[in-house]
C-alpha positions in Angstrom: -2.1 24.3 10.8 -3.9 21.1 11.6 -1.5 18.1 11.9 -2.1 14.4 11.7 -1.7 14.0 15.5 -4.3 16.8 16.0 -6.8 14.8 13.8 -6.1 11.5 15.6 -6.6 13.1 19.1 -9.8 14.8 18.0 -11.2 11.6 16.6 -10.3 9.6 19.7 -12.0 12.2 21.8 -15.1 12.3 19.7 -14.4 15.9 18.5 -14.4 17.3 15.0 -11.3 18.7 13.4 -11.1 19.8 9.7 -11.6 16.3 8.5 -11.3 12.6 9.6 -7.8 11.2 10.0 -6.5 9.4 6.9 -3.8 6.7 7.1 -2.1 5.6 3.9 0.3 2.7 4.4 2.9 3.3 1.6 6.0 1.1 2.3 7.8 -0.4 -0.7 7.0 2.7 -2.7 9.7 4.4 -0.7 12.4 2.9 -2.9 11.0 4.5 -6.0 10.5 7.8 -4.2 14.2 7.9 -3.4 15.3 6.5 -6.8 16.8 3.4 -5.2 17.0 0.5 -7.6 16.1 -2.5 -5.4 14.1 -3.1 -2.3 17.0 -5.0 -0.8 19.2 -1.8 -0.9 16.3 0.4 0.2 15.6 -1.6 3.3 19.3 -1.9 4.2 19.3 1.5 5.9 17.0 3.1 8.4 17.9 6.5 6.9 16.3 5.5 3.6 13.1 4.3 5.1 12.7 7.4 7.4 13.5 9.8 4.5 11.0 8.1 2.2 8.3 8.0 4.9 8.7 11.8 5.5 8.9 12.5 1.8 5.8 10.5 0.8 3.7 11.9 3.7 4.6 15.4 2.6 3.9 14.6 -1.1 0.4 13.1 -0.5 -0.7 14.9 2.7 -2.0 11.9 4.8 -1.7 11.6 8.5 0.7 8.9 9.5 4.3 7.7 9.3 5.6 4.1 9.4 8.7 2.6 11.1 7.8 -0.7 9.4 10.3 -2.1 7.0 8.8 -5.5 6.2 7.1 -8.1 8.4 10.0 -10.6 8.1 12.1 -8.2 10.2 10.6 -9.7 13.3 11.8 -13.2 12.2 15.3 -11.7 11.7 15.3 -10.6 15.3 14.8 -14.3 16.2 17.4 -15.7 14.0 16.0 -15.8 10.4 19.1 -15.7 8.1 17.5 -15.2 4.7 14.8 -12.9 3.3 13.4 -13.1 -0.3 13.3 -9.8 -2.1 10.9 -9.4 -4.9 11.1 -6.7 -7.6 7.6 -5.5 -7.2 6.3 -6.8 -3.9 7.1 -7.0 -0.2 10.1 -9.0 1.1 9.2 -12.3 2.8 10.8 -14.9 5.0 12.8 -17.7 3.2 14.6 -19.2 6.1 12.3 -20.5 8.8 13.9 -20.5 12.3 11.8 -23.5 13.3 12.0 -26.6 11.1 11.4 -29.3 13.8 9.8 -29.2 17.3 13.2 -29.5 18.8 14.0 -26.0 17.5 11.2 -24.6 19.7 13.1 -25.7 22.8 16.3 -24.1 21.4 14.6 -20.8 20.5 16.1 -17.9 22.5 14.3 -14.6 23.1 16.5 -11.6 23.1 16.3 -9.6 26.4 17.9 -6.3 25.2 16.0 -5.8 22.0 16.6 -2.1 21.6 20.4 -2.7 21.4 20.0 -5.9 19.3 22.1 -5.7 16.0 19.1 -6.7 14.0 17.1 -3.8 15.4 19.7 -1.2 14.6 18.2 0.1 11.4 14.7 0.3 12.9 16.1 2.3 15.7 17.8 4.7 13.3 14.6 5.1 11.4 12.6 5.8 14.6 15.2 8.3 15.8 14.9 10.3 12.5 11.1 10.1 12.4 10.9 11.3 16.0 13.3 14.1 15.4 11.5 15.3 12.4 7.8 14.6 13.2 7.3 13.7 16.8 4.0 15.2 18.1 3.0 16.2 14.6 2.3 13.0 12.8 1.8 9.6 14.6 4.7 7.2 14.1 3.3 3.7 13.7 4.9 0.4 14.5 3.7 -3.0 13.3 4.0 -5.8 15.8 2.9 -9.4 15.3 0.9 -11.0 18.1 2.1 -14.2 19.8 -0.7 -16.2 18.1 0.5 -15.2 14.7 4.3 -14.9 15.0 4.8 -18.7 14.8 3.7 -18.5 11.1 6.8 -16.3 10.4 9.0 -18.7 12.3 7.8 -22.1 10.9 5.4 -21.4 8.1 1.7 -21.2 8.1 1.0 -24.9 7.4 3.2 -26.2 10.2 1.8 -23.6 12.6 -1.8 -24.7 11.8 -0.9 -28.3 12.5 0.7 -27.5 15.8 -2.0 -25.1 16.8 -4.9 -27.3 16.2 -3.5 -30.8 16.6 -0.7 -30.4 19.1 1.2 -31.6 21.0 -0.2 -28.9 23.2 2.8 -28.6 25.5 5.0 -27.8 22.6 2.4 -25.4 21.2 2.2 -23.6 24.6 6.0 -23.4 24.9 6.2 -21.7 21.6 3.4 -19.3 22.5 5.0 -18.4 25.8 8.2 -17.6 24.0 6.4 -15.5 21.3 4.5 -13.6 24.0 7.8 -12.9 25.8 9.2 -11.6 22.5 6.2 -9.4 22.0 6.8 -7.8 25.5 10.4 -7.1 24.6 9.5 -5.8 21.2 6.7 -3.5 22.2 8.8 -2.0 25.0 11.7 -1.4 22.5 9.4 0.4 19.9 7.8 2.5 22.6 11.2 3.5 24.0 12.5 4.3 20.5 9.6 6.7 19.7 6.6 4.8 18.3 3.2 6.5 19.0 0.9 3.8 17.7 1.3 0.0 18.0 -0.5 -1.9 15.3 -1.3 -5.2 17.0 -1.4 -7.6 14.0 -3.3 -10.8 14.7 -5.2 -12.6 12.0 -5.7 -15.3 14.6 -7.7 -12.7 16.5 -10.3 -13.2 13.8 -12.8 -16.0 13.3 -11.8 -16.1 9.6 -8.7 -18.0 10.9 -9.9 -19.7 14.1 -13.4 -20.8 15.3 -15.1 -18.8 18.0 -14.5 -21.5 20.5 -10.8 -21.4 20.0 -10.9 -17.6 19.9 -12.3 -17.6 23.4 -10.1 -20.5 24.7 -6.8 -19.6 23.0 -6.6 -16.3 21.2 -8.1 -14.2 24.0 -6.0 -15.5 26.8 -2.8 -15.0 24.7 -3.8 -11.6 23.7 -4.2 -10.7 27.3 -0.8 -12.1 28.1 0.7 -10.0 25.2 -1.0 -6.7 26.0 -1.7 -6.4 29.8 1.9 -5.7 30.9 2.3 -2.5 28.8 -1.3 -1.4 28.5 -3.4 -0.7 25.4 -3.7 3.1 25.2 -1.6 3.2 22.0 -2.8 -0.2 20.6 -4.7 -0.6 17.4 -6.5 -4.0 16.9 -5.8 -5.3 13.4 -6.5 -8.7 11.9 -4.8 -8.1 8.5 -7.5 -8.4 5.9 -9.5 -10.7 8.1 -12.9 -9.7 9.5 -13.3 -8.6 13.1 -16.9 -7.5 13.5 -18.0 -10.5 15.5 -15.1 -10.2 17.9 -15.1 -6.4 18.6 -17.4 -6.6 21.6 -15.4 -9.2 23.5 -12.1 -7.4 22.6 -13.6 -4.1 24.0 -14.9 -5.8 27.1 -11.9 -8.0 27.9 -8.9 -6.1 26.5 -10.2 -2.5 26.7 -8.7 -1.7 23.3 -10.1 1.5 21.9 -9.1 1.5 18.2 -10.2 -1.0 15.6 -8.8 -1.1 12.1 -11.5 -3.0 10.2 -11.1 -5.5 7.4 -12.3 -4.3 3.9 -14.7 -7.3 4.2 -16.3 -6.0 7.4 -19.5 -4.0 7.1 -18.3 -0.5 8.2 -21.6 0.6 9.7 -21.9 -2.6 11.8 -18.3 -2.2 12.9 -19.0 1.3 14.1 -22.1 0.0 16.0 -20.1 -2.7 17.6 -17.4 -0.3 18.8 -20.4 1.7 20.2 -18.7 4.9 20.8 -16.1 3.3 23.1 -13.3 3.9 20.6 -12.2 4.8 17.2 -13.3 2.8 14.1 -11.3 2.8 10.9 -13.0 2.0 7.6 -10.4 0.3 5.4 -10.3 0.0 1.6 -9.3 -3.1 -0.3 -6.3 -1.5 -1.9 -5.4 -4.5 -4.0 -8.3 -3.5 -6.2 -6.6 -0.1 -6.7 -4.2 -1.7 -9.1 -6.9 -2.1 -11.8 -9.7 0.2 -10.8 -10.5 3.5 -12.7 -10.2 6.7 -10.8 -14.0 6.9 -10.7 -14.2 3.5 -9.2 -11.7 4.5 -6.5 -13.6 7.6 -5.6 -16.9 5.8 -5.4 -15.5 3.2 -3.0 -13.9 5.8 -0.8 -17.2 7.7 -0.6 -19.1 4.5 0.3 -16.7 3.7 3.2 -16.7 7.2 4.6 -20.5 7.7 4.3 -21.0 4.4 6.2 -18.8 5.4 9.2 -18.3 9.1 9.4 -21.6 10.1 11.1 -21.1 10.7 14.8 -17.3 11.0 14.6 -14.7 8.7 16.1 -13.9 7.5 12.6 -10.9 7.3 10.2 -10.2 6.1 6.7 -7.3 3.8 6.0 -5.5 1.4 3.7 -4.0 -2.1 4.0 -0.4 -2.5 2.6 -0.8 -0.6 -0.7 0.7 -2.9 -3.3 3.7 -1.6 -5.2 1.9 -1.9 -8.5 -0.9 0.7 -7.7 -0.6 3.5 -10.2 0.2 6.9 -8.6 -2.9 8.5 -10.1 -5.0 6.0 -8.1 -3.2 6.7 -4.9 -3.9 10.4 -5.5 -7.6 9.7 -6.5 -8.1 7.7 -3.3 -6.5 10.3 -1.0 -8.2 13.3 -2.7 -11.5 11.5 -2.3 -10.8 10.8 1.4 -10.0 14.4 2.1 -13.1 15.6 0.2 -15.7 13.2 1.6 -14.1 13.1 5.0 -14.3 16.9 5.5 -16.4 18.2 8.3 -18.8 21.0 7.5 
Protein backbone atom coordinates (compact mmCIF):
# COMPACT_ATOMS: atom_id res chain seq x y z
CA UNK A 1 0.00 0.00 0.00
CA UNK A 2 1.25 3.50 -0.85
CA UNK A 3 2.38 5.50 2.21
CA UNK A 4 2.78 9.21 2.82
CA UNK A 5 6.55 8.84 2.65
CA UNK A 6 6.24 7.08 -0.72
CA UNK A 7 4.21 10.01 -2.06
CA UNK A 8 6.65 12.61 -0.74
CA UNK A 9 9.68 10.82 -2.20
CA UNK A 10 7.95 10.39 -5.55
CA UNK A 11 6.95 14.07 -5.64
CA UNK A 12 10.47 15.23 -4.75
CA UNK A 13 11.89 13.06 -7.53
CA UNK A 14 9.38 14.30 -10.08
CA UNK A 15 7.73 10.89 -10.28
CA UNK A 16 4.03 10.05 -10.16
CA UNK A 17 2.49 7.94 -7.41
CA UNK A 18 -1.23 7.32 -6.89
CA UNK A 19 -1.82 11.00 -6.02
CA UNK A 20 -0.05 14.14 -4.89
CA UNK A 21 1.03 14.26 -1.21
CA UNK A 22 -1.48 15.95 1.08
CA UNK A 23 -0.50 17.59 4.38
CA UNK A 24 -3.21 18.45 6.90
CA UNK A 25 -1.90 20.24 9.96
CA UNK A 26 -4.35 19.25 12.69
CA UNK A 27 -2.95 20.24 16.09
CA UNK A 28 -5.37 21.46 18.78
CA UNK A 29 -8.01 19.05 17.45
CA UNK A 30 -6.04 16.25 19.12
CA UNK A 31 -7.55 17.11 22.51
CA UNK A 32 -11.07 16.57 21.18
CA UNK A 33 -9.99 13.38 19.42
CA UNK A 34 -8.79 11.90 22.72
CA UNK A 35 -11.68 13.30 24.77
CA UNK A 36 -9.38 15.52 26.85
CA UNK A 37 -11.20 18.50 28.34
CA UNK A 38 -8.56 21.24 28.04
CA UNK A 39 -5.64 22.05 25.77
CA UNK A 40 -3.47 22.61 28.84
CA UNK A 41 -3.99 19.00 29.90
CA UNK A 42 -3.61 17.71 26.35
CA UNK A 43 -0.29 19.44 25.76
CA UNK A 44 1.08 18.37 29.13
CA UNK A 45 2.11 14.92 27.86
CA UNK A 46 3.95 13.85 24.76
CA UNK A 47 2.00 10.58 24.77
CA UNK A 48 -1.24 12.47 24.23
CA UNK A 49 0.08 14.47 21.31
CA UNK A 50 1.63 11.42 19.62
CA UNK A 51 -1.49 9.28 20.11
CA UNK A 52 -3.73 12.00 18.72
CA UNK A 53 -1.46 12.59 15.72
CA UNK A 54 -1.51 8.90 14.85
CA UNK A 55 -5.25 8.64 15.40
CA UNK A 56 -6.12 11.73 13.32
CA UNK A 57 -3.86 10.68 10.44
CA UNK A 58 -5.51 7.26 10.40
CA UNK A 59 -8.98 8.79 10.60
CA UNK A 60 -8.57 11.22 7.70
CA UNK A 61 -5.90 9.50 5.59
CA UNK A 62 -3.50 12.39 4.93
CA UNK A 63 0.24 12.02 4.64
CA UNK A 64 2.04 13.69 7.57
CA UNK A 65 2.47 13.64 11.35
CA UNK A 66 3.41 16.54 13.64
CA UNK A 67 5.71 16.69 16.62
CA UNK A 68 4.59 20.31 17.13
CA UNK A 69 2.73 21.12 20.35
CA UNK A 70 2.46 24.92 20.05
CA UNK A 71 4.88 27.59 18.90
CA UNK A 72 5.43 28.96 22.42
CA UNK A 73 7.25 25.73 23.33
CA UNK A 74 10.38 27.25 21.84
CA UNK A 75 10.10 30.22 24.20
CA UNK A 76 9.77 27.80 27.12
CA UNK A 77 13.10 26.25 26.17
CA UNK A 78 14.59 29.72 26.62
CA UNK A 79 12.97 30.51 29.95
CA UNK A 80 9.33 31.48 29.27
CA UNK A 81 7.44 30.77 32.50
CA UNK A 82 3.80 31.23 31.46
CA UNK A 83 1.69 30.21 28.47
CA UNK A 84 -1.88 31.39 27.84
CA UNK A 85 -4.28 28.53 27.10
CA UNK A 86 -7.44 29.36 25.17
CA UNK A 87 -10.50 27.12 25.03
CA UNK A 88 -10.76 27.11 21.23
CA UNK A 89 -7.42 28.30 19.87
CA UNK A 90 -3.68 27.68 20.07
CA UNK A 91 -1.71 28.43 23.24
CA UNK A 92 0.42 31.55 23.17
CA UNK A 93 3.27 33.19 25.08
CA UNK A 94 2.25 35.32 28.07
CA UNK A 95 5.62 35.77 29.79
CA UNK A 96 8.24 37.38 27.53
CA UNK A 97 11.78 36.37 28.40
CA UNK A 98 13.13 39.73 27.20
CA UNK A 99 11.60 42.85 28.71
CA UNK A 100 14.66 45.14 28.48
CA UNK A 101 17.78 45.11 26.34
CA UNK A 102 19.78 44.06 29.40
CA UNK A 103 17.88 40.75 29.27
CA UNK A 104 19.43 40.01 25.86
CA UNK A 105 22.91 39.97 27.42
CA UNK A 106 21.61 37.62 30.13
CA UNK A 107 19.89 35.23 27.72
CA UNK A 108 21.51 31.80 27.91
CA UNK A 109 21.26 29.26 25.10
CA UNK A 110 21.00 25.62 26.26
CA UNK A 111 23.78 23.41 24.90
CA UNK A 112 22.21 19.96 25.52
CA UNK A 113 18.73 20.58 24.21
CA UNK A 114 17.70 16.98 23.69
CA UNK A 115 18.10 16.36 27.44
CA UNK A 116 16.60 19.70 28.48
CA UNK A 117 13.65 19.28 30.90
CA UNK A 118 11.47 21.53 28.73
CA UNK A 119 12.12 19.24 25.73
CA UNK A 120 11.15 16.05 27.54
CA UNK A 121 7.57 15.81 26.27
CA UNK A 122 8.55 16.59 22.67
CA UNK A 123 11.16 13.85 22.91
CA UNK A 124 8.54 11.38 24.17
CA UNK A 125 6.21 12.39 21.35
CA UNK A 126 8.94 11.91 18.75
CA UNK A 127 9.93 8.54 20.19
CA UNK A 128 6.34 7.27 19.88
CA UNK A 129 5.84 8.67 16.38
CA UNK A 130 9.16 7.16 15.27
CA UNK A 131 8.30 3.78 16.73
CA UNK A 132 4.85 3.69 15.13
CA UNK A 133 5.34 5.44 11.80
CA UNK A 134 9.02 6.02 10.94
CA UNK A 135 9.57 5.49 7.24
CA UNK A 136 5.83 5.36 6.52
CA UNK A 137 4.64 8.88 7.25
CA UNK A 138 6.97 11.88 7.47
CA UNK A 139 7.32 13.31 10.99
CA UNK A 140 7.34 17.10 10.83
CA UNK A 141 8.99 19.54 13.24
CA UNK A 142 8.26 23.27 13.38
CA UNK A 143 11.34 25.43 14.06
CA UNK A 144 11.36 29.21 14.18
CA UNK A 145 14.12 31.03 12.29
CA UNK A 146 16.53 33.31 14.12
CA UNK A 147 14.97 36.39 12.46
CA UNK A 148 11.52 35.48 13.80
CA UNK A 149 12.27 33.90 17.19
CA UNK A 150 12.78 37.29 18.92
CA UNK A 151 9.06 38.01 18.44
CA UNK A 152 8.36 35.06 20.79
CA UNK A 153 10.89 36.31 23.31
CA UNK A 154 10.07 40.03 23.47
CA UNK A 155 6.85 40.59 21.51
CA UNK A 156 6.42 41.67 17.90
CA UNK A 157 6.32 45.43 18.56
CA UNK A 158 9.60 45.47 20.49
CA UNK A 159 11.26 43.23 17.95
CA UNK A 160 10.23 45.50 15.06
CA UNK A 161 11.69 48.49 16.93
CA UNK A 162 14.98 46.75 17.61
CA UNK A 163 15.21 45.23 14.13
CA UNK A 164 14.66 48.43 12.19
CA UNK A 165 15.90 51.14 14.56
CA UNK A 166 18.61 49.43 16.61
CA UNK A 167 20.87 49.65 18.44
CA UNK A 168 22.37 47.32 15.85
CA UNK A 169 24.92 45.76 18.19
CA UNK A 170 22.13 44.68 20.55
CA UNK A 171 20.07 43.43 17.61
CA UNK A 172 22.96 41.39 16.27
CA UNK A 173 23.73 39.93 19.68
CA UNK A 174 20.15 38.70 19.94
CA UNK A 175 20.23 37.28 16.43
CA UNK A 176 23.50 35.46 17.14
CA UNK A 177 21.96 33.85 20.20
CA UNK A 178 18.76 32.94 18.32
CA UNK A 179 20.77 31.37 15.51
CA UNK A 180 22.85 29.40 18.03
CA UNK A 181 19.59 28.20 19.56
CA UNK A 182 18.32 27.15 16.14
CA UNK A 183 21.45 25.03 15.63
CA UNK A 184 20.84 23.27 18.95
CA UNK A 185 17.15 22.84 18.22
CA UNK A 186 17.43 21.45 14.70
CA UNK A 187 20.11 18.98 15.81
CA UNK A 188 17.90 17.79 18.69
CA UNK A 189 14.83 17.29 16.51
CA UNK A 190 16.79 15.42 13.86
CA UNK A 191 18.38 13.21 16.50
CA UNK A 192 14.97 12.51 18.06
CA UNK A 193 13.45 11.38 14.75
CA UNK A 194 12.04 14.31 12.78
CA UNK A 195 12.05 13.77 9.01
CA UNK A 196 10.96 17.23 7.88
CA UNK A 197 12.06 20.58 9.33
CA UNK A 198 9.55 23.35 8.66
CA UNK A 199 11.72 26.46 8.71
CA UNK A 200 9.25 29.10 9.87
CA UNK A 201 10.33 32.61 8.94
CA UNK A 202 7.77 35.35 8.21
CA UNK A 203 10.78 37.69 8.09
CA UNK A 204 11.86 35.68 5.06
CA UNK A 205 8.97 37.33 3.21
CA UNK A 206 8.79 40.86 1.87
CA UNK A 207 5.35 41.10 3.47
CA UNK A 208 7.33 41.65 6.70
CA UNK A 209 10.57 43.20 5.55
CA UNK A 210 11.53 45.24 2.45
CA UNK A 211 13.59 43.53 -0.23
CA UNK A 212 16.66 45.57 0.67
CA UNK A 213 16.54 44.28 4.27
CA UNK A 214 15.69 40.79 3.02
CA UNK A 215 18.97 40.77 1.11
CA UNK A 216 21.02 42.53 3.80
CA UNK A 217 19.58 40.90 6.94
CA UNK A 218 17.25 37.98 6.35
CA UNK A 219 19.37 36.12 3.82
CA UNK A 220 22.64 36.26 5.80
CA UNK A 221 20.91 35.05 8.96
CA UNK A 222 19.11 32.28 7.11
CA UNK A 223 22.49 31.14 5.82
CA UNK A 224 23.86 31.14 9.37
CA UNK A 225 20.85 29.11 10.56
CA UNK A 226 20.84 26.48 7.84
CA UNK A 227 24.34 25.93 6.48
CA UNK A 228 25.75 23.90 9.41
CA UNK A 229 23.16 21.10 9.17
CA UNK A 230 22.22 21.27 5.51
CA UNK A 231 18.82 21.75 3.89
CA UNK A 232 17.87 18.35 2.47
CA UNK A 233 14.97 18.02 4.93
CA UNK A 234 14.11 21.74 5.16
CA UNK A 235 10.81 23.28 4.01
CA UNK A 236 10.76 27.04 3.41
CA UNK A 237 7.69 28.51 5.15
CA UNK A 238 6.77 32.13 5.79
CA UNK A 239 3.59 31.51 7.78
CA UNK A 240 0.73 32.98 5.81
CA UNK A 241 3.08 35.56 4.25
CA UNK A 242 3.86 35.54 0.54
CA UNK A 243 7.12 34.15 -0.83
CA UNK A 244 6.85 34.20 -4.62
CA UNK A 245 9.24 37.12 -5.07
CA UNK A 246 11.94 35.54 -2.87
CA UNK A 247 11.83 31.95 -4.13
CA UNK A 248 14.54 32.44 -6.76
CA UNK A 249 17.18 33.92 -4.39
CA UNK A 250 16.33 31.28 -1.78
CA UNK A 251 16.89 28.52 -4.34
CA UNK A 252 20.09 30.11 -5.60
CA UNK A 253 21.66 31.01 -2.25
CA UNK A 254 20.26 28.45 0.19
CA UNK A 255 19.59 25.49 -2.14
CA UNK A 256 16.29 24.76 -0.37
CA UNK A 257 14.18 22.42 -2.49
CA UNK A 258 10.74 22.57 -0.86
CA UNK A 259 8.48 25.64 -0.73
CA UNK A 260 5.25 25.80 1.27
CA UNK A 261 3.49 28.74 -0.35
CA UNK A 262 1.21 31.30 1.26
CA UNK A 263 -2.50 31.08 0.42
CA UNK A 264 -1.98 34.58 -0.99
CA UNK A 265 0.70 33.44 -3.44
CA UNK A 266 -0.30 32.68 -7.01
CA UNK A 267 0.26 28.91 -7.15
CA UNK A 268 1.12 28.79 -10.84
CA UNK A 269 3.70 31.57 -10.47
CA UNK A 270 5.17 29.85 -7.42
CA UNK A 271 5.56 26.66 -9.41
CA UNK A 272 7.26 28.62 -12.21
CA UNK A 273 9.63 30.28 -9.75
CA UNK A 274 10.68 26.95 -8.25
CA UNK A 275 11.25 25.94 -11.89
CA UNK A 276 11.44 22.21 -11.34
CA UNK A 277 14.30 22.58 -8.86
CA UNK A 278 12.15 21.45 -5.97
CA UNK A 279 8.72 20.65 -4.58
CA UNK A 280 5.99 23.31 -4.51
CA UNK A 281 3.07 23.14 -2.08
CA UNK A 282 -0.20 24.88 -2.82
CA UNK A 283 -1.74 25.95 0.50
CA UNK A 284 -5.37 26.67 1.31
CA UNK A 285 -6.49 29.56 3.51
CA UNK A 286 -7.95 27.26 6.15
CA UNK A 287 -9.36 30.11 8.27
CA UNK A 288 -12.08 30.37 5.64
CA UNK A 289 -13.01 26.72 6.23
CA UNK A 290 -14.74 27.79 9.44
CA UNK A 291 -17.61 29.41 7.51
CA UNK A 292 -17.42 28.01 3.98
CA UNK A 293 -19.91 25.52 2.58
CA UNK A 294 -18.63 22.12 1.52
CA UNK A 295 -19.11 23.18 -2.10
CA UNK A 296 -16.94 26.27 -1.56
CA UNK A 297 -14.26 24.13 0.06
CA UNK A 298 -14.20 21.69 -2.86
CA UNK A 299 -14.03 24.48 -5.41
CA UNK A 300 -11.03 26.10 -3.71
CA UNK A 301 -9.16 22.81 -3.39
CA UNK A 302 -9.78 22.10 -7.08
CA UNK A 303 -8.54 25.57 -8.05
CA UNK A 304 -5.28 25.19 -6.09
CA UNK A 305 -4.52 21.71 -7.40
CA UNK A 306 -5.33 22.53 -11.00
CA UNK A 307 -2.98 25.52 -10.78
CA UNK A 308 0.01 23.48 -9.62
CA UNK A 309 -0.35 19.78 -10.35
CA UNK A 310 0.71 19.71 -14.00
CA UNK A 311 4.28 18.50 -14.35
CA UNK A 312 4.39 16.93 -10.88
CA UNK A 313 6.61 18.04 -8.00
CA UNK A 314 3.53 19.42 -6.26
CA UNK A 315 1.64 18.88 -3.01
CA UNK A 316 -1.45 20.26 -1.30
CA UNK A 317 -1.35 21.57 2.26
CA UNK A 318 -3.00 23.58 5.01
CA UNK A 319 -1.84 26.21 7.47
CA UNK A 320 -2.72 25.63 11.13
CA UNK A 321 -6.33 24.43 10.79
CA UNK A 322 -8.25 26.49 13.39
CA UNK A 323 -10.01 24.54 16.11
CA UNK A 324 -13.43 25.82 15.03
CA UNK A 325 -13.40 24.27 11.55
CA UNK A 326 -16.37 21.86 11.33
CA UNK A 327 -15.37 18.24 10.82
CA UNK A 328 -17.45 18.01 7.64
CA UNK A 329 -15.33 20.75 6.10
CA UNK A 330 -12.11 18.96 7.06
CA UNK A 331 -13.43 15.88 5.31
CA UNK A 332 -14.69 17.86 2.32
CA UNK A 333 -11.26 19.46 1.89
CA UNK A 334 -9.36 16.20 2.13
CA UNK A 335 -11.76 14.20 -0.04
CA UNK A 336 -11.43 16.90 -2.70
CA UNK A 337 -7.62 16.85 -2.43
CA UNK A 338 -7.56 13.06 -2.85
CA UNK A 339 -9.98 13.25 -5.79
CA UNK A 340 -8.49 16.16 -7.74
CA UNK A 341 -4.90 15.23 -6.83
CA UNK A 342 -5.15 11.72 -8.23
CA UNK A 343 -2.91 10.82 -11.16
CA UNK A 344 -4.52 9.06 -14.10
